[in-house]
C-alpha positions as CSV (number, residue, x, y, z in Angstrom):
1,X,-66.0,116.9,-233.7
2,X,-62.3,116.4,-231.8
3,X,-62.7,115.8,-228.2
4,X,-61.0,118.1,-226.8
5,X,-59.2,117.0,-223.3
6,X,-60.2,119.4,-220.6
7,X,-57.8,120.5,-218.0
8,X,-58.2,118.2,-214.8
9,X,-59.9,119.9,-211.9
10,X,-58.2,121.3,-209.6
11,X,-59.6,121.2,-206.1
12,X,-58.2,123.7,-203.8
13,X,-58.4,124.1,-199.8
14,X,-61.1,125.3,-198.2
15,X,-58.6,128.3,-196.6
16,X,-57.8,129.7,-200.0
17,X,-62.0,130.5,-201.3
18,X,-62.5,132.0,-197.4
19,X,-59.4,133.3,-195.7
20,X,-58.6,137.1,-196.2
21,X,-56.0,138.3,-198.0
22,X,-53.3,139.4,-195.6
23,X,-50.4,141.3,-197.1
24,X,-47.3,139.5,-196.9
25,X,-45.9,138.6,-194.0
26,X,-49.0,140.1,-192.3
27,X,-51.4,138.0,-189.5
28,X,-54.4,138.5,-188.5
29,X,-54.2,139.0,-184.4
30,X,-54.8,135.7,-182.3
31,X,-57.9,134.7,-181.0
32,X,-57.7,134.0,-177.6
33,X,-58.2,130.7,-176.5
34,X,-60.5,130.9,-173.2
35,X,-58.0,127.8,-172.2
36,X,-58.3,129.1,-168.1
37,X,-62.0,129.8,-168.7
38,X,-61.8,125.7,-169.9
39,X,-60.2,124.7,-166.9
40,X,-61.9,126.5,-164.4
41,X,-65.8,125.6,-165.5
42,X,-64.3,121.9,-165.8
43,X,-63.3,122.1,-162.5
44,X,-65.9,123.7,-160.9
45,X,-68.7,123.6,-162.9
46,X,-70.4,121.0,-165.5
47,X,-67.3,118.5,-166.4
48,X,-68.4,117.2,-169.6
49,X,-69.2,120.8,-171.1
50,X,-65.6,121.8,-170.1
51,X,-64.2,119.2,-171.7
52,X,-65.2,119.6,-174.7
53,X,-64.4,123.5,-173.8
54,X,-60.8,122.4,-173.0
55,X,-61.0,120.3,-176.6
56,X,-61.4,123.2,-178.6
57,X,-59.0,126.1,-176.0
58,X,-56.6,123.8,-177.4
59,X,-57.0,123.6,-180.9
60,X,-56.5,127.4,-181.2
61,X,-53.0,128.0,-180.9
62,X,-52.2,124.9,-183.7
63,X,-54.4,125.9,-185.7
64,X,-53.2,129.5,-185.9
65,X,-49.7,128.2,-186.2
66,X,-50.8,126.4,-189.8
67,X,-52.3,129.5,-190.8
68,X,-56.0,128.8,-190.9
69,X,-56.9,131.7,-189.0
70,X,-60.6,131.3,-189.3
71,X,-60.2,128.0,-187.7
72,X,-58.5,128.6,-185.0
73,X,-61.0,131.9,-184.5
74,X,-64.0,129.7,-185.1
75,X,-62.2,126.9,-182.1
76,X,-62.2,130.1,-179.8
77,X,-65.6,131.1,-179.7
78,X,-66.3,126.8,-179.5
79,X,-64.4,127.0,-176.3
80,X,-65.8,129.7,-175.3
81,X,-69.3,128.8,-175.8
82,X,-68.7,125.7,-174.2
83,X,-67.2,127.5,-171.3
84,X,-70.4,129.7,-170.5
85,X,-72.3,126.6,-171.2
86,X,-71.0,125.2,-168.7
87,X,-70.9,127.8,-166.2
88,X,-74.7,128.4,-167.1
89,X,-75.7,124.5,-166.4
90,X,-74.7,124.8,-163.2
91,X,-76.6,127.6,-162.2
92,X,-79.4,125.9,-163.4
93,X,-78.8,122.7,-161.6
94,X,-78.0,124.9,-158.1
95,X,-81.3,126.6,-159.2
96,X,-83.5,123.7,-159.8
97,X,-81.6,121.6,-156.7
98,X,-83.1,124.7,-154.3
99,X,-86.5,124.7,-155.9
100,X,-87.2,120.8,-155.7
101,X,-85.1,120.9,-151.8
102,X,-88.1,123.7,-150.7
103,X,-90.7,121.8,-152.7
104,X,-89.7,118.3,-150.7
105,X,-89.9,120.7,-147.7
106,X,-93.1,121.7,-148.2
107,X,-94.3,118.2,-149.2
108,X,-93.6,116.9,-146.1
109,X,-94.6,119.2,-143.9
110,X,-98.3,118.5,-145.2
């Protein structure tokens, strides 16, 4: 039996498997980066979640320019989600603070 040499396995980048096929020169629309919402939630809501949202929002344009359309969409979704979570967290904190304030007043009056 002759030892036949197999061609070396050529690993292709992740994007080649999962990127949709677009016609030559055609690109999908650029996803929104939600940078304004990320900055607003950082200033007015929850600082840690807002910073994470800014990081993901800043990745959208560079990934889109590099041709990583799926990565750009993923970063856009994460930026939006973290901005939403930051806004929701401040509402929860305000409700919790109001509840504890009312509870403290009730306990003080006893």
